[in-house]
N, C-alpha and C positions, 0 to 999 in steps of 0.2 A: 100470812099471806095475806096482803099489801090485795085491797079489794085496785088499785092504782094500777098490781102487776099482773093482774088479772084481766087487767084492762088492756094493756100493748099486746099481751098475750092473743086476745078474742082481733085484735087490731091487726097480730099475724096472718093470726087463721085466717080474719075475712079478708086480707091486701094476699098470701099469697096462693086463696085455692079463687080468689074471685068471687067468692060467695055473693049473691044479691039479702044480705044482711048489715045490718049495722052494727060496727062490735055489741056495744049497750045492750044489744037487743041477744045477748045470747049470757042463757043462764049458769049461773056459777055450775050448778050442780045437772045443768040435762046433758043424757046423752047426748054426744057426737058422734054415734054411728048407727046405721039403722032409724028409730026416731029419732027422735030431736034435730040435733043437727042435717041431717041424714048424709055423712061421712062414706064411704068405701075407702075403699083401703088403698085404689088409686090416691085416693086423700090426704093419706093418711103419709103414702110413701115421698108426698108433696111436702107436704106440712113436715112434717121427720127432713128432708131437706131443707129447707127453712127454718129450720131450729136450729138445724145444724151451724149455714152460715153466722145466724145473728147471736150465737149463745154457746157459739165453740165446745160444742159436745154431740158427739152423734149418739144418733137412737135406732138402734138396731133389731132387722125385722127378724129375726132369734130370740128377741129378749124373751120368756116366756109371762114380764107382768106387763105389756104390751098393751093386756086387754085393760089391767086396773089406769096403764099412766094416758091414755088416753078414752079414757070412761066421760070424761068432762073436763070442760075448759077448769077447775075446779083443780082438780089430780094432773090434771097438767100441766099449769101454775108451777104446783107444786112440784114436782120432780126438775120443771129449768130449774127450779128457786135454790136448788135441790148439787146442784146438776152444771150449774151454769158458771166457768170460766176466768 
């Protein structure tokens, strides 16, 4: 996983959710929900829509692996890289 791609995903997160943080301030292993970035389920839905629009694949709300996919910037970036069209 390239740092450049992780930075692109961080920029998407910040833009899609209008976060008051700079993309480079998101640490790759930092939790995105609860502690860390403090995102919630509404943020996850908005982020999933932004990822779908930009990368051309659906993140499903009933996917049992969502906790791992959205665990951190690094895990989300890896999932996008594996599934992007």
